[in-house]
C-alpha positions in Angstrom: 9.5 -20.4 88.7 5.8 -19.2 88.6 3.6 -20.5 86.2 3.2 -18.3 83.1 -0.3 -16.9 82.9 -1.9 -14.0 81.3 -2.5 -12.6 84.7 1.0 -12.7 85.6 2.1 -11.3 82.3 0.0 -8.2 82.6 1.0 -8.0 86.4 4.7 -8.3 85.5 5.3 -11.2 87.7 7.4 -13.2 85.3 10.5 -11.4 84.0 11.6 -12.0 80.4 15.1 -13.2 80.5 15.5 -13.7 76.7 16.4 -17.2 77.5 15.0 -20.2 75.3 11.7 -20.6 77.3 10.1 -23.6 75.1 6.4 -24.6 75.2 6.0 -27.9 73.4 2.8 -29.6 72.4 2.5 -33.1 71.9 -0.6 -34.9 70.2 -4.3 -33.7 70.5 -4.6 -35.8 73.7 -1.5 -34.4 75.5 0.6 -31.4 76.1 3.6 -30.5 78.3 5.8 -27.4 79.0 9.1 -26.6 79.7 10.9 -23.4 81.0 8.0 -21.0 80.3 9.6 -17.6 80.7 7.8 -14.6 79.3 6.5 -11.2 80.1 4.5 -8.3 78.6 5.0 -5.0 80.3 5.3 -1.1 79.8 8.2 0.8 78.1 7.9 4.6 79.1 4.7 5.3 77.2 3.1 2.1 75.8 3.0 -1.6 76.6 5.6 -3.9 74.8 7.7 -7.0 75.6 10.3 -5.9 78.1 13.9 -6.2 77.8 14.5 -4.8 74.2 14.1 -8.4 72.9 12.6 -9.0 69.6 11.3 -12.3 68.2 13.5 -13.6 65.3 11.1 -13.5 62.4 13.9 -14.9 60.0 13.8 -18.3 62.3 10.1 -18.1 62.1 10.1 -18.2 58.4 7.4 -15.3 58.2 7.2 -11.7 59.1 4.3 -9.8 60.4 5.5 -6.7 58.6 5.3 -8.8 55.2 2.1 -10.6 55.9 0.3 -7.3 56.4 0.5 -6.8 52.8 1.0 -10.3 51.3 -1.8 -11.3 49.1 -1.4 -14.8 47.3 -2.9 -14.7 43.9 -1.8 -18.3 43.1 -1.2 -19.7 39.5 -3.7 -19.3 36.9 -5.0 -21.1 33.7 -7.8 -20.8 31.1 -10.1 -23.7 30.5 -12.7 -23.2 28.0 -12.1 -19.4 28.4 -12.6 -19.4 32.1 -10.0 -18.4 34.8 -8.8 -21.1 36.9 -6.8 -20.3 39.9 -4.5 -22.6 41.8 -3.0 -22.9 45.3 -0.8 -25.6 47.1 -1.3 -25.7 50.6 0.6 -28.1 53.0 -0.1 -28.6 56.7 3.1 -28.6 58.6 4.0 -29.0 62.5 6.7 -26.2 63.3 7.9 -24.4 66.2 7.4 -20.8 66.3 8.4 -18.1 68.5 5.3 -16.2 69.4 6.9 -13.6 72.0 10.8 -13.2 73.0 12.1 -16.6 74.4 8.6 -18.4 74.1 8.5 -21.0 71.4 5.2 -22.8 70.7 4.6 -26.0 68.9 2.3 -25.0 66.1 0.4 -26.4 63.3 0.7 -24.4 60.3 -0.4 -23.9 56.6 2.8 -23.5 54.5 4.9 -22.9 57.5 3.3 -19.6 58.5 0.6 -18.3 61.0 -1.8 -17.1 59.6 -1.8 -19.0 56.4 -1.4 -17.5 53.0 -3.9 -14.9 52.2 -5.6 -16.4 49.3 -7.1 -13.9 46.9 -9.3 -14.6 43.8 -11.8 -12.7 41.5 -15.5 -13.2 41.5 -16.6 -16.2 39.5 -13.4 -17.8 38.8 -12.9 -21.5 39.2 -10.5 -22.1 42.4 -8.5 -25.1 42.9 -6.6 -25.7 46.1 -4.3 -28.8 46.5 -3.7 -29.8 49.9 -1.3 -32.2 51.4 -0.9 -33.1 55.0 2.5 -33.3 56.2 1.5 -33.0 59.9 1.5 -35.9 62.3 -2.2 -35.3 62.9 -5.2 -35.5 60.6 -6.6 -32.0 59.1 -8.5 -30.5 56.5 -9.2 -27.0 55.0 -12.7 -25.6 55.4 -13.4 -22.7 53.3 -16.0 -19.9 54.2 -18.4 -19.0 51.3 -20.3 -20.9 48.9 -19.5 -24.4 47.5 -20.8 -28.0 47.2 -21.0 -30.0 50.3 -18.3 -32.4 49.3 -15.9 -29.7 49.0 -16.7 -28.3 52.5 -13.5 -29.8 54.2 -15.2 -31.7 57.3 -14.9 -35.1 58.3 -17.3 -37.6 56.8 -18.1 -35.4 53.5 -16.1 -35.7 50.4 -12.2 -36.5 50.9 -13.1 -35.9 54.7 -10.5 -36.0 57.2 -7.1 -36.0 55.4 -4.5 -38.5 57.4 -0.9 -37.8 57.8 0.8 -38.2 54.3 -2.4 -37.9 52.7 -3.7 -35.1 50.2 -6.8 -33.8 48.2 -8.1 -31.1 46.1 -10.7 -28.6 46.9 -12.4 -27.3 44.0 -15.3 -24.7 43.6 -16.4 -21.2 42.3 -15.2 -18.0 43.7 -18.5 -17.0 45.3 -19.5 -14.5 46.7 -17.2 -11.5 46.6 -16.2 -10.5 49.9 -14.0 -11.6 52.9 -13.7 -15.0 53.9 -11.6 -17.2 55.8 -10.2 -20.9 55.9 -9.2 -23.1 58.7 -9.0 -26.9 59.9 -12.1 -28.5 60.8 -11.0 -31.5 62.6 -12.1 -32.3 66.1 -11.0 -31.0 68.7 -11.9 -27.9 66.7 -10.5 -25.2 69.2 -7.3 -27.0 69.1 -6.8 -27.3 65.4 -7.8 -23.5 65.2 -5.6 -22.3 68.1 -2.6 -24.0 67.2 -2.4 -22.1 63.8 -4.3 -23.4 61.0 -6.2 -20.6 59.6 -6.0 -17.8 57.1 -7.9 -14.9 55.0 -9.4 -15.7 51.9 -10.4 -12.9 49.9 -12.9 -12.9 46.6 -12.6 -9.4 44.8 -16.0 -8.4 43.4 -16.5 -8.3 39.5 -16.4 -4.5 39.6 -13.5 -3.9 41.5 -13.4 -1.8 44.4 -11.7 1.5 44.7 -7.9 1.6 44.5 -6.5 1.6 48.1 -3.7 0.7 50.2 -4.5 -2.8 51.2 -3.8 -4.6 54.2 -4.8 -7.8 56.0 -5.0 -8.3 59.9 -6.0 -11.8 61.2 -6.5 -11.4 64.8 -5.2 -14.3 66.6 -3.5 -15.4 69.9 -1.8 -18.2 71.8 -2.5 -20.4 74.7 1.3 -21.1 75.5 0.3 -23.3 78.9 -2.6 -25.1 77.3 -5.0 -24.0 80.1 -7.5 -22.6 77.4 -6.5 -19.0 78.2 -4.4 -17.1 75.7 -1.0 -15.7 77.0 -0.5 -13.9 73.8 -2.6 -11.8 71.5 -1.9 -10.1 68.2 -2.8 -9.3 64.7 -1.0 -11.5 62.3 0.5 -13.5 65.2 3.6 -11.5 66.8 2.3 -9.2 69.7 3.4 -5.6 69.5 5.2 -6.2 66.1 3.5 -2.9 64.8 4.4 -0.7 67.8 8.3 -0.3 67.3 8.0 -0.8 63.5 4.6 1.1 62.5 2.7 0.2 59.5 3.6 3.1 57.0 0.5 5.1 55.3 0.1 8.1 53.3 -1.7 11.3 53.9 -5.2 11.3 52.4 -4.6 7.9 50.6 -7.5 5.4 51.1 -6.3 2.5 53.5 -8.6 -0.8 53.3 -8.1 -3.2 55.7 -9.3 -6.5 55.9 -9.9 -7.7 59.4 -10.4 -11.5 60.2 -10.9 -12.8 63.6 -9.8 -16.3 64.6 -9.0 -15.7 68.2 -9.8 -19.2 70.1 -10.8 -19.2 74.0 -12.2 -15.8 74.0 -15.8 -15.0 73.0 -15.1 -11.7 71.5 -12.4 -9.8 69.9 -12.1 -6.0 68.7 -10.6 -3.4 66.3 -10.1 0.3 67.4 -8.3 2.9 65.4 -7.3 6.2 67.2 -7.9 9.7 65.7 -10.2 8.7 63.1 -13.2 6.9 62.2 -13.8 4.2 59.3 -16.3 2.9 57.0 -17.1 -0.7 57.9 -18.3 -3.4 55.6 -19.3 -6.7 57.5 -18.0 -9.7 55.6 -17.3 -7.3 52.7 -20.4 -8.9 50.6 -21.8 -5.3 50.2 -20.2 -1.9 48.8 -22.6 -0.1 51.2 -21.1 0.4 54.5 -23.0 -0.4 57.7 -21.7 2.3 59.8 -19.1 5.0 60.4 -17.2 4.1 63.7 -13.8 3.6 65.1 -14.4 0.2 66.9 -15.9 -3.0 65.8 -16.6 -6.2 67.6 -16.5 -9.5 66.2 -16.9 -13.1 67.5 -14.8 -16.1 66.0 -15.1 -16.2 62.4 -16.4 -12.7 62.0 -14.8 -10.4 59.6 -15.2 -7.1 57.7 -13.5 -4.4 55.7 -12.5 -1.0 57.0 -11.9 1.9 55.1 -10.5 5.3 55.8 -8.1 8.3 54.9 -5.8 9.9 57.4 -6.2 13.6 56.9 -3.3 14.7 59.5 0.0 13.2 59.5 1.6 11.6 62.7 1.2 8.2 64.7 -1.9 6.5 65.4 -2.6 3.6 67.5 -4.8 0.8 66.6 -5.7 -2.1 69.1 -8.2 -4.5 70.6 -10.7 -2.6 72.9 -10.5 -5.2 75.5 -7.6 -4.0 77.7 -6.4 -7.3 78.7 -5.9 -8.1 75.1 -4.0 -4.8 74.5 -1.8 -5.3 77.4 -0.5 -8.9 76.0 0.4 -7.8 72.6 -2.6 -6.9 70.4 -1.7 -3.3 69.3 0.3 -1.2 66.9 0.9 2.1 65.1 0.0 3.7 61.6 2.8 6.2 60.9 1.3 8.8 58.6 3.4 10.8 56.1 
């Protein structure tokens, strides 16, 4: 069996048989791979995984069609008149299917990739209870403004959380905008690439205009541990929104929270067909930086895209790196 690489996947050199191709990862220091069968090819008109085989979302325990509109507001209480918003995040080692027949030994927050999209309002007190149920040390590092001891890095505050350990991160929801969280234990590339990340939204005190809101965490998976990804996606599963497009309504404002956490590639992008969008880098301003149809993002960059569809039909979105597109990072909006 030839080695599974993204070059072979694009070229069609490795047929997808639908068998239980299994990719296993050991400790941070060693990996192995077994039965790596996978293929990304073309159907009559667009790229897709060949053979009519689909990823088993139920077995994974998460579905990208649900993640795209799933915002976790946590639980709230009031202390001295102030809202305290709380979540529980657990690091769990979990095998997931990232393309039909290819399973990946992932590290997850709450059993899903990306982790829950945490959402709060500007000025609230946030409390995140973190437990490490993994076999490896982990943390949660939040982008945004907070005290040094809440930074989720080794050597500060609670520092690195060992297997079986726990801690509480607590800070104010500042600033308003679109942020992210991820593990910050070395080797950083591995702890992020294996799935420990998620989006983190702080709504401004003066709310944004009502819209159909979605979240797209752009990511990928290195299934043979050569530090080159074989699968690219928004919300983890390649081509998920091709056969089942994201539904949108004519002339309704669409707001997409876009976060790039892709490892092993220096840049990623979001491109929309048949339209242009207002783009708000990091979402910290309500004034758009540009009206465009394509944005480029380095790892950790994020922004908010807003637009309306003036015409019905199906409109593709994808990375404007063709290699990423052919390996899974593309989908459709269906407007009616």
